[in-house]
C-alpha positions in Angstrom: -98.0 -53.0 -111.5 -98.1 -56.7 -112.4 -96.0 -56.0 -115.6 -93.4 -54.1 -113.5 -93.2 -56.9 -111.0 -92.4 -59.3 -113.9 -89.9 -57.0 -115.3 -88.1 -56.8 -111.8 -88.3 -60.7 -111.5 -86.8 -61.0 -114.9 -83.9 -58.6 -114.0 -83.3 -60.5 -110.8 -83.2 -63.9 -112.4 -81.1 -62.6 -115.3 -78.5 -61.3 -112.7 -78.7 -64.5 -110.7 -78.1 -66.5 -113.9 -74.9 -64.5 -114.6 -73.5 -65.1 -111.1 -74.9 -68.6 -110.2 -71.3 -69.9 -109.5 -70.3 -66.9 -107.4 -69.7 -67.8 -103.7 -71.8 -66.2 -101.0 -71.1 -62.7 -100.0 -72.2 -60.2 -97.4 -75.9 -58.9 -97.2 -76.1 -55.2 -97.9 -76.8 -53.4 -94.6 -79.3 -51.0 -96.3 -81.5 -53.9 -97.3 -81.6 -55.1 -93.7 -82.5 -51.5 -92.5 -85.4 -51.5 -95.1 -86.7 -54.7 -93.8 -86.3 -53.7 -90.2 -88.5 -50.7 -90.8 -91.8 -52.5 -90.5 -91.0 -54.6 -93.6 -91.1 -51.4 -95.9 -91.7 -53.5 -99.0 -91.8 -50.5 -101.5 -88.5 -49.3 -100.2 -87.1 -52.9 -100.4 -88.3 -53.3 -104.1 -86.8 -49.8 -104.9 -83.5 -50.8 -103.2 -83.4 -54.1 -105.2 -83.9 -52.1 -108.4 -80.9 -49.8 -107.4 -78.8 -52.8 -106.6 -79.4 -54.2 -110.1 -78.7 -50.8 -111.8 -75.4 -50.3 -110.0 -74.1 -53.8 -110.3 -70.6 -54.6 -111.4 -68.2 -57.4 -111.0 -66.8 -56.2 -107.8 -70.1 -56.2 -105.9 -71.7 -59.2 -107.6 -71.4 -61.4 -104.5 -73.0 -58.9 -102.2 -75.9 -58.3 -104.6 -76.4 -61.9 -105.1 -76.6 -62.6 -101.3 -78.7 -59.6 -100.7 -81.3 -60.8 -103.4 -81.4 -64.3 -102.0 -81.9 -62.8 -98.5 -84.7 -60.5 -99.6 -86.2 -63.4 -101.7 -86.2 -65.6 -98.6 -88.2 -63.1 -96.6 -90.5 -62.1 -99.5 -91.0 -65.7 -100.7 -89.6 -65.0 -104.3 -86.4 -65.7 -106.3 -86.6 -69.4 -105.1 -86.4 -70.9 -108.6 -83.1 -71.7 -110.4 -82.6 -68.9 -113.0 -82.7 -71.4 -115.8 -86.2 -72.6 -114.7 -87.5 -68.9 -114.5 -86.3 -68.1 -118.0 -88.2 -71.1 -119.4 -91.3 -70.2 -117.4 -93.9 -69.2 -120.0 -97.1 -70.4 -121.5 -95.4 -72.7 -124.1 -97.3 -75.9 -125.0 -95.6 -79.3 -124.8 -95.6 -79.4 -128.6 -93.9 -76.0 -128.8 -91.4 -77.1 -126.1 -90.5 -80.2 -128.1 -90.1 -78.2 -131.3 -87.7 -75.7 -129.5 -85.6 -78.6 -128.1 -85.6 -80.3 -131.5 -84.4 -77.1 -133.2 -81.7 -76.6 -130.5 -80.5 -80.1 -131.2 -80.5 -79.5 -135.0 -78.6 -76.2 -134.5 -76.0 -78.1 -132.3 -75.4 -80.6 -135.2 -75.1 -77.7 -137.7 -72.5 -76.0 -135.5 -70.6 -79.3 -135.0 -70.5 -79.7 -138.8 -69.4 -76.1 -139.2 -72.6 -75.1 -141.0 -72.9 -71.9 -139.2 -75.3 -70.2 -141.7 -77.9 -73.0 -141.0 -77.3 -72.7 -137.2 -77.7 -68.9 -137.4 -80.9 -69.4 -139.4 -82.4 -71.6 -136.6 -81.4 -69.0 -134.0 -83.0 -66.2 -136.1 -86.2 -68.1 -136.6 -86.6 -68.8 -133.0 -85.8 -65.2 -132.1 -88.6 -64.1 -134.5 -90.9 -66.3 -132.4 -89.7 -64.7 -129.2 -87.3 -67.4 -128.1 -83.7 -66.3 -127.3 -81.0 -68.8 -127.4 -78.2 -68.5 -125.0 -74.9 -70.4 -125.6 -72.7 -71.3 -122.8 -70.0 -73.9 -122.0 -72.7 -76.4 -120.9 -74.6 -76.2 -124.2 -77.5 -74.0 -125.2 -80.4 -72.8 -123.1 -83.3 -70.6 -124.1 -85.6 -68.0 -122.6 -88.8 -66.5 -123.8 -88.5 -62.8 -124.8 -92.3 -62.3 -124.2 
């Protein structure tokens, strides 16, 4: 049950990360109905799973707003997605090493040494660290 909860939290934060800049939308009425039914938490969690399964670009704002609404009531989803993705039992030394490698990789990419940059990405992935490149730089998350 605990592992299932972590999987759901990971899915929610991955989704929220992809639509962080989306404006607010409507809250799904079915979610409100599930909460109105004596806080039927199992139904709410099932509904959240269904929202995430059936997501697409046209309903992202509604899903985002619904997740944040549910999270406010349940006391979850209150971290920034980037913070959640870094949440793991990584020591300060390992964290410093990851950041050092990300910086080295950035320099390799700037110098168009893509094979060395890819080697760093691959070595971190073998250790369970996934690098995510975006326009603001590189972030990472633990795959464990």
